[in-house]
C-alpha positions in Angstrom: -179.1 12.6 154.0 -175.3 12.9 154.2 -173.5 10.9 151.6 -169.7 10.3 151.6 -168.0 10.4 148.2 -164.8 8.5 147.8 -162.5 7.7 144.8 -159.1 6.4 143.8 -158.3 4.6 147.1 -155.6 2.4 145.4 -155.4 0.0 148.3 -154.4 2.7 150.8 -156.1 1.2 153.9 -154.7 3.9 156.3 -156.3 6.8 154.5 -159.5 4.8 153.9 -159.8 4.0 157.6 -159.2 7.7 158.4 -161.9 8.7 155.8 -164.4 6.2 157.2 -163.8 7.6 160.7 -164.4 11.1 159.5 -167.5 10.1 157.7 -168.9 8.4 160.8 -168.0 11.5 162.8 -170.2 13.5 160.4 -173.0 11.0 160.7 -172.9 9.8 157.1 -175.8 7.5 156.0 -174.4 6.2 152.7 -171.1 5.9 150.8 -170.3 6.1 147.1 -167.0 5.1 145.6 -166.1 6.3 142.1 -163.6 3.5 141.3 -160.0 2.3 141.7 -160.6 0.5 144.9 -158.2 -2.2 143.6 -158.1 -5.3 145.8 -160.6 -7.5 147.6 -159.4 -6.6 151.1 -160.5 -3.0 150.4 -164.0 -4.2 149.3 -164.2 -6.3 152.4 -163.5 -3.2 154.5 -166.2 -1.3 152.6 -168.7 -4.1 153.2 -168.0 -3.7 157.0 -168.2 0.1 157.0 -170.7 1.8 159.4 -173.0 2.6 156.4 -173.9 0.9 153.1 -171.8 1.6 149.9 -172.5 1.8 146.2 -169.4 1.5 143.9 -168.3 1.5 140.3 -165.2 0.0 138.9 -162.1 2.1 137.9 -159.5 1.4 135.3 -157.1 -0.1 137.9 -159.5 -2.5 139.6 -157.9 -5.8 139.1 -160.0 -8.8 140.2 -163.5 -7.4 139.4 -165.1 -10.8 139.9 -163.7 -11.0 143.5 -164.9 -7.5 144.2 -168.4 -8.4 143.0 -168.3 -11.7 145.0 -167.6 -9.7 148.2 -170.5 -7.4 147.4 -172.8 -10.3 146.7 -171.9 -11.8 150.1 -172.3 -8.5 152.0 -176.1 -8.7 152.5 -176.6 -5.3 150.8 -173.8 -3.5 152.6 -171.8 -3.1 149.4 -173.3 -2.9 145.9 -171.2 -2.7 142.7 -172.7 -1.4 139.5 -170.8 -4.1 137.6 -169.4 -1.5 135.2 -167.5 1.8 135.3 -170.7 3.7 135.8 -174.0 3.4 137.5 -177.0 5.3 138.8 -179.0 5.4 141.9 -181.6 7.5 143.7 -181.0 8.7 147.3 -183.4 10.9 149.1 -185.2 11.5 145.8 -181.9 12.8 144.2 -181.0 11.2 140.9 -177.3 10.4 141.0 -174.9 9.2 138.3 -171.6 7.7 139.4 -168.7 7.0 137.1 -164.9 6.7 137.0 -164.0 8.7 133.9 -164.6 12.5 133.7 -165.7 12.0 130.0 -168.6 9.8 131.2 -169.6 12.5 133.7 -169.7 15.1 131.0 -171.8 12.9 128.8 -174.2 12.3 131.7 -174.4 16.0 132.3 -175.6 16.5 128.7 -178.7 14.3 129.4 -180.0 16.6 132.1 -181.3 13.5 133.9 -179.3 13.9 137.1 -179.2 16.1 140.2 -175.7 15.0 141.0 -172.8 13.5 139.0 -169.8 12.0 140.8 -166.6 10.8 139.2 -163.0 10.0 139.8 -159.9 9.0 137.8 -158.0 12.3 137.8 -157.2 12.2 141.5 -158.0 16.0 141.6 -160.9 17.3 143.7 -163.3 19.3 141.6 -166.7 20.8 142.1 -168.9 22.5 139.5 -172.6 23.4 139.2 -174.5 23.5 135.9 -178.2 24.1 135.8 -178.6 23.0 139.4 -176.6 19.8 138.7 -173.6 19.1 140.9 -170.6 17.7 139.2 -168.0 16.5 141.7 -164.7 14.6 141.9 -164.0 14.0 145.6 -160.2 13.7 144.9 -158.0 10.8 145.9 -157.8 8.7 149.1 -154.6 7.2 147.8 -152.6 10.5 148.3 -149.7 9.3 146.2 -150.5 11.2 143.1 -151.5 14.7 144.3 -150.2 14.5 147.8 -153.7 15.6 149.0 -155.9 13.0 150.7 -159.6 14.0 150.4 -163.1 12.9 150.1 -166.4 14.8 149.9 -169.7 15.0 151.7 -172.9 15.4 149.6 -175.9 16.7 151.5 -179.0 15.6 149.6 -181.2 18.0 151.6 -179.3 21.2 150.9 -177.9 19.8 147.6 -174.4 20.9 148.5 -170.9 19.4 148.7 -168.1 19.9 151.3 -164.6 18.6 150.9 -162.8 16.9 153.8 -159.0 17.1 153.5 -156.6 15.1 155.7 -154.1 17.4 157.3 
C-alpha cells in the first residue's frame, strides 16, 4: 500500500491541490496529515480527496470543532484523531502520527511502531532506528522553508520517498 504523508499545509490550497494530484498519479491508497491544516475549507478538500485521510491536529489549527464536524460528515473519508497525536494500522504496519517531534521521539522509545510520522518543523527528515521509520514529510505551505514537499510511505517495502515541487 502506498500512503501519502502531508504536514503543515497552513491553508495553501494551491500546493495541497498539486500534492493530491501527485499522490493520485502515484496511485496512493491512503493519506496521513501530521497537523496544521488550519481552516475548514482545507478539511473539506481532504474529505473529497481521491483516497481516505487520517489527520492529527497541529498547534495552529484554529477551529478544531469545525474540522472534526467536517470529518464526522465525510462518511469515513476523513478521520481526525481528536488530539495532536494518534495511531493506526495500515497493511499490518503499526503507525504513530503526531505534530510535535518530541512526541515522535517519545513514541520511538516505546518500540511499539513500525513507522512514526510528525510535522511542526516544516523540515523534511527521514531516519531509521531499529527498523522503525521516523519521517517528517516537510511542509506543503512552502512559506517557511521555500521547499514544498510531501512523502510517500510504501507499507510493503517499508520505505519512504520524498516528492518535492519544482
